[in-house]
C-alpha positions as CSV (number, residue, x, y, z in Angstrom):
1,M,91.1,-78.7,184.3
2,T,90.2,-82.5,183.4
3,K,87.5,-81.2,180.8
4,R,90.8,-79.5,179.2
5,L,93.0,-82.1,179.2
6,A,90.3,-84.5,177.8
7,S,90.0,-82.4,174.5
8,G,93.5,-82.6,173.9
9,P,93.5,-86.3,172.4
10,V,90.3,-85.3,170.3
11,H,91.8,-82.7,169.2
12,Q,94.7,-84.3,167.9
13,R,93.4,-87.5,166.6
14,G,90.9,-84.6,164.0
15,A,94.1,-83.4,162.9
16,A,95.3,-86.9,161.8
17,I,92.4,-87.3,159.7
18,L,92.9,-84.1,158.3
19,L,96.4,-85.0,157.3
20,A,95.9,-88.2,156.0
21,M,93.3,-86.7,153.9
22,L,95.4,-84.0,152.3
23,T,98.1,-86.7,152.2
24,V,95.8,-88.9,150.1
25,V,94.7,-86.1,148.0
26,L,97.7,-84.7,147.3
27,V,99.1,-88.4,146.3
28,A,95.8,-88.9,144.0
29,T,97.0,-85.5,142.1
30,L,100.9,-86.9,141.6
31,A,99.7,-89.9,140.3
32,S,96.8,-88.1,138.0
33,A,99.2,-86.1,137.2
34,A,101.9,-88.7,136.1
35,L,99.1,-91.0,134.1
36,W,98.2,-87.8,132.2
37,Q,101.6,-87.1,131.2
38,Q,102.3,-90.8,130.1
39,W,99.2,-90.9,128.3
40,R,99.9,-87.5,126.4
41,T,103.4,-88.8,125.4
42,V,102.0,-91.9,124.6
43,E,99.5,-90.4,122.3
44,V,102.4,-87.7,120.9
45,E,104.5,-90.5,120.0
46,S,101.2,-92.3,118.3
47,A,101.4,-89.0,116.3
48,E,104.6,-88.9,115.4
49,R,104.2,-92.6,114.1
50,A,101.4,-92.2,111.6
51,R,102.7,-88.9,110.4
52,A,106.2,-90.0,110.0
53,Q,104.3,-93.0,108.5
54,S,101.9,-91.2,106.0
55,T,104.7,-89.1,104.3
56,W,106.6,-92.3,103.6
57,V,103.3,-93.7,102.3
58,L,102.7,-89.9,100.3
59,N,105.8,-90.7,99.3
60,G,106.0,-93.7,97.6
61,A,102.2,-93.2,96.0
62,L,104.3,-89.8,94.5
63,D,107.1,-91.7,93.1
64,W,104.4,-94.5,92.0
65,A,102.4,-91.9,90.0
66,R,105.3,-90.1,88.6
67,L,106.4,-94.3,87.3
68,I,102.7,-94.0,85.8
69,L,103.3,-90.9,83.8
70,S,106.6,-91.5,83.1
71,E,105.5,-94.8,81.5
72,D,103.1,-93.2,79.6
73,G,105.8,-90.2,78.2
74,R,107.8,-93.3,76.7
75,K,104.6,-94.0,74.4
76,G,104.4,-91.2,73.0
77,G,101.1,-89.7,71.2
78,S,98.4,-87.9,72.1
79,D,97.0,-88.1,76.6
80,H,93.0,-88.2,76.9
81,L,90.8,-90.0,79.4
82,G,91.1,-93.0,78.6
83,E,95.0,-94.0,79.7
84,P,96.2,-95.2,82.7
85,W,97.2,-92.3,84.8
86,A,93.3,-90.6,83.6
87,I,92.2,-94.0,86.0
88,P,91.6,-92.7,89.9
89,L,92.6,-95.0,92.4
90,E,89.7,-95.9,94.8
91,Q,90.1,-95.9,98.5
92,A,91.8,-99.3,99.0
93,R,93.4,-101.1,102.3
94,L,97.0,-100.6,101.9
95,S,98.1,-104.0,102.9
96,T,96.3,-105.2,99.7
97,F,99.3,-103.8,97.7
98,L,102.1,-105.1,99.7
99,A,100.6,-109.0,100.3
100,A,102.0,-111.4,98.4
101,D,98.5,-114.0,98.4
102,R,95.9,-113.9,99.5
103,S,96.6,-115.2,103.1
104,D,98.9,-112.7,103.5
105,T,96.0,-110.1,102.9
106,L,93.8,-111.1,105.9
107,A,96.4,-111.9,108.4
108,A,97.7,-108.1,107.2
109,D,94.2,-106.8,107.4
110,A,93.6,-108.3,110.8
111,S,96.7,-105.7,112.3
112,T,96.1,-102.4,110.1
113,N,93.8,-100.0,109.1
114,A,95.3,-97.1,106.5
115,F,93.3,-96.8,103.2
116,L,94.9,-95.0,100.0
117,S,93.0,-93.1,97.2
118,G,94.6,-91.5,94.9
119,H,94.0,-89.6,91.5
120,I,96.1,-87.5,88.5
121,I,94.8,-84.3,87.3
122,D,95.2,-82.5,83.8
123,L,96.0,-80.0,84.7
124,Q,96.1,-78.7,81.1
125,A,92.6,-79.5,80.6
126,R,92.2,-76.2,82.2
127,L,92.5,-72.1,80.8
128,N,96.0,-71.5,81.5
129,V,96.5,-67.7,83.7
130,R,99.6,-67.4,82.4
131,N,98.8,-67.6,79.4
132,L,97.1,-64.2,79.4
133,V,100.0,-62.4,79.5
134,Q,103.1,-62.5,77.1
135,D,106.4,-62.1,78.3
136,D,107.3,-58.6,77.1
137,G,103.9,-58.2,79.7
138,K,101.5,-56.9,77.0
139,V,97.8,-59.1,77.0
140,H,97.9,-61.8,74.5
141,P,93.9,-61.4,72.6
142,P,93.7,-64.8,71.7
143,A,93.9,-66.0,75.1
144,L,92.1,-63.0,76.5
145,H,88.8,-64.4,74.2
146,M,89.1,-67.5,75.9
147,W,89.1,-66.1,79.0
148,E,86.2,-64.0,78.4
149,R,83.9,-67.0,77.0
150,L,84.8,-68.6,80.1
151,F,83.6,-65.7,82.4
152,S,80.8,-65.2,80.1
153,Q,79.9,-68.8,80.8
154,L,80.3,-68.8,84.3
155,G,77.8,-65.6,85.1
156,L,81.1,-63.9,86.1
157,Q,81.3,-60.3,86.4
158,R,83.7,-58.7,83.5
159,S,85.1,-56.2,85.7
160,Q,86.9,-59.3,87.8
161,L,88.5,-60.5,84.9
162,D,90.0,-56.8,83.7
163,T,91.1,-56.6,87.7
164,L,92.8,-60.1,86.9
165,V,94.5,-59.0,83.9
166,A,95.7,-55.2,85.1
167,Q,97.4,-57.1,88.4
168,L,98.8,-59.8,86.4
169,T,100.2,-57.2,83.8
170,R,101.5,-55.3,86.4
171,A,103.4,-59.0,87.9
172,Q,104.9,-59.5,84.9
173,R,106.5,-56.1,84.2
174,A,107.5,-55.9,87.7
175,S,109.2,-59.7,87.8
176,G,111.0,-59.1,84.2
177,T,110.5,-62.7,83.6
178,G,108.1,-65.4,83.2
179,Q,109.9,-68.0,85.4
180,V,109.0,-68.5,88.5
181,A,112.1,-69.0,89.8
182,N,113.1,-65.9,89.2
183,Q,110.7,-63.5,90.6
184,S,111.5,-61.1,92.7
185,A,108.9,-58.5,95.0
186,T,109.2,-54.7,93.4
187,A,107.7,-52.0,94.8
188,D,106.0,-51.3,91.0
189,G,103.9,-54.8,91.4
190,P,102.5,-58.0,93.1
191,L,104.4,-61.4,93.2
192,W,103.1,-63.6,90.5
193,P,100.4,-66.0,91.7
194,Q,102.0,-70.0,92.0
195,D,98.6,-71.7,92.0
196,P,95.3,-70.3,91.8
197,E,94.0,-69.5,95.5
198,Q,96.9,-67.0,95.4
199,L,94.6,-65.1,92.7
200,A,92.9,-63.3,95.9
201,W,96.2,-61.5,96.1
202,L,95.3,-59.8,92.8
203,G,91.9,-58.6,93.1
204,L,89.6,-61.9,92.1
205,D,86.7,-62.1,95.2
206,A,86.1,-65.4,97.0
207,S,82.9,-66.4,94.9
208,T,84.4,-65.4,91.6
209,L,87.7,-67.9,92.7
210,A,85.2,-70.8,94.0
211,R,83.4,-71.1,90.2
212,L,86.9,-70.5,88.5
213,S,89.3,-72.8,90.1
214,P,87.8,-76.3,88.6
215,H,88.3,-74.5,85.0
216,I,91.7,-72.4,85.6
217,A,95.5,-73.5,86.2
218,V,98.8,-71.3,87.6
219,L,101.8,-73.5,85.4
220,P,105.3,-71.7,85.4
221,E,105.3,-71.6,81.7
222,R,102.4,-70.9,78.3
223,T,100.9,-74.1,77.7
224,P,98.2,-75.2,75.4
225,V,94.6,-76.5,76.4
226,N,94.6,-80.3,75.5
227,L,91.3,-81.0,74.0
228,N,91.5,-84.4,74.6
229,T,90.8,-84.0,78.6
230,A,89.1,-80.7,78.6
231,S,85.3,-80.4,80.0
232,A,82.5,-79.1,78.2
233,T,83.3,-75.4,79.7
234,V,86.4,-75.1,78.7
235,L,86.3,-76.7,75.2
236,A,83.2,-73.9,75.0
237,A,86.1,-71.4,75.9
238,C,88.7,-72.2,74.0
239,L,86.3,-73.3,70.4
240,D,84.6,-70.3,69.1
241,G,81.7,-70.4,68.0
242,I,80.4,-73.5,69.8
243,T,77.6,-73.3,72.3
244,P,77.2,-75.6,75.3
245,S,75.2,-77.8,73.9
246,D,78.0,-78.4,71.2
247,A,80.6,-78.8,72.9
248,Q,78.7,-81.6,74.9
249,R,78.4,-83.3,71.9
250,L,82.1,-82.9,71.8
251,L,82.7,-84.9,74.4
252,Q,80.3,-87.9,73.2
253,V,82.4,-88.1,69.9
254,R,85.8,-87.6,72.2
255,R,84.6,-90.2,74.6
256,L,84.0,-92.8,71.6
257,K,87.0,-92.0,69.8
258,P,90.2,-89.6,71.4
259,W,91.5,-86.8,69.0
260,E,94.8,-87.7,67.9
261,N,95.0,-84.0,65.7
262,L,93.7,-80.7,65.6
263,D,92.3,-81.5,62.1
264,E,90.2,-83.9,63.7
265,V,88.8,-81.8,66.5
266,K,88.3,-79.2,63.6
267,N,85.8,-81.8,61.6
268,S,84.2,-82.8,64.7
269,A,83.1,-79.3,65.9
270,R,81.4,-78.9,62.0
271,L,83.0,-75.3,62.0
272,P,85.0,-74.9,58.6
273,L,86.0,-71.5,59.4
274,L,87.3,-72.5,62.9
275,V,90.8,-71.4,64.2
276,M,93.0,-73.8,65.6
277,D,95.6,-72.2,68.0
278,A,98.9,-74.3,68.2
279,Q,100.1,-72.4,71.0
280,L,96.9,-72.6,72.8
281,M,95.3,-76.1,71.7
282,G,96.8,-78.9,72.2
283,L,96.6,-82.7,72.4
284,S,99.2,-83.6,75.2
285,T,100.0,-82.4,78.6
286,R,103.2,-82.1,80.6
287,F,102.0,-80.3,83.7
288,F,99.6,-82.8,86.3
289,A,98.9,-82.5,90.0
290,L,98.7,-85.6,92.0
291,Q,96.1,-85.5,94.5
292,G,96.4,-88.6,97.6
293,A,94.9,-89.4,100.7
294,L,96.0,-92.1,103.2
295,Q,93.4,-92.5,106.1
296,I,95.5,-94.4,109.1
297,E,94.7,-94.8,112.9
298,G,90.8,-92.9,112.0
299,K,92.9,-90.3,111.0
300,T,93.1,-89.2,106.8
301,V,96.2,-87.0,105.4
302,Q,95.6,-85.2,102.1
303,E,98.5,-84.2,99.9
304,Y,98.2,-82.0,96.4
305,S,101.9,-82.1,94.1
306,V,102.1,-80.7,90.9
307,V,104.8,-82.2,88.9
308,Q,105.5,-81.6,85.1
309,R,106.7,-83.9,82.6
310,D,109.3,-83.8,79.8
311,G,109.4,-87.4,78.1
312,T,110.0,-89.5,80.7
313,R,111.2,-87.4,82.9
314,V,108.5,-86.4,85.9
315,K,109.7,-84.0,88.9
316,A,107.6,-82.3,91.2
317,L,107.3,-78.4,91.2
318,W,105.9,-78.4,94.8
319,R,103.6,-80.0,97.1
320,K,101.2,-78.8,99.9
321,R,99.0,-80.0,102.9
322,P,96.1,-79.7,103.5
323,L,94.3,-79.5,99.8
324,P,94.1,-76.8,98.1
325,L,91.2,-74.2,96.9
326,I,91.5,-76.3,93.7
327,A,91.0,-79.8,94.9
328,R,88.1,-78.5,97.0
329,A,89.2,-79.1,100.1
330,E,90.9,-76.9,103.3
331,Q,92.7,-73.8,102.3
332,G,97.2,-74.0,103.0
333,T,100.2,-72.5,102.0
334,P,102.2,-73.9,99.6
335,T,105.0,-75.6,100.7
336,P,108.0,-75.4,98.0
337,T,110.1,-78.5,97.6
338,M,113.3,-78.8,95.4
339,P,112.6,-80.3,92.2
340,T,113.1,-84.1,91.8
341,D,114.1,-86.0,88.2
342,F,112.6,-89.0,88.1
């Protein structure tokens, strides 16, 4: 009887200790959850702030690039790689653009780690997919010959080109117009592509598309190739009768003095019988791509925009994040935006 009564306080003390331990565990769990929730909220707010800041900065960079193109359009003449728009912006601390003097720059450098870089790409330095098919849905033979020479240089299968042309013809006839804005989906053919990535819809395999991307563009209308900015590969595709070595020699000539008219190109090529089709070859550009990157708080945001220039007016056609295949980055779905006149 005495032993049974003596064991009561011992069991109570054990239960009290166990209850205290459970209470400590519960409080610690709730405190950890609260701390995690607070940390998560701070991270979300920080990410949202960085996203908003990068959006505003990249918008400003886009306007800056459009201003450069607008001023270049005001001067007129041919477009070449020696002009200000063709000079890339190497990665630079963002505060250097905002500082009034060196002391401000040093103070700003201590408080921010944002870096901006970018460059403007001449899309008419490439073969335009839209040139392959005329508005009536028929293949354009001179443009087709250019693409045949391009495929031959790159060692690509001719069957891939035949598939592309057949699908583009179907897409053109299905849409009934050459304008992207008026396209409509029909059961008779695919939609007309908006950028080179979407050529996969038309039957190009991944390896073919990867090799073609640096040399082609999909523009909203038929355009001539700017011979002043085209690569040696594109020059050899455009100019019938020249070899890759001839194209490299033309690059050297062009680097010393950009061409001002097609007769100068013909004389530089030293081919008296060379036919210079003004509809397929030119020396000026209306369509550009703007590629920018902003590194802020250890994260990099990239954007790719396509703009159209008519005189001094420059409008954005579409923008996307991340960069497309044409920019040698991750693929993404294009996000069209409303054109904005500058």
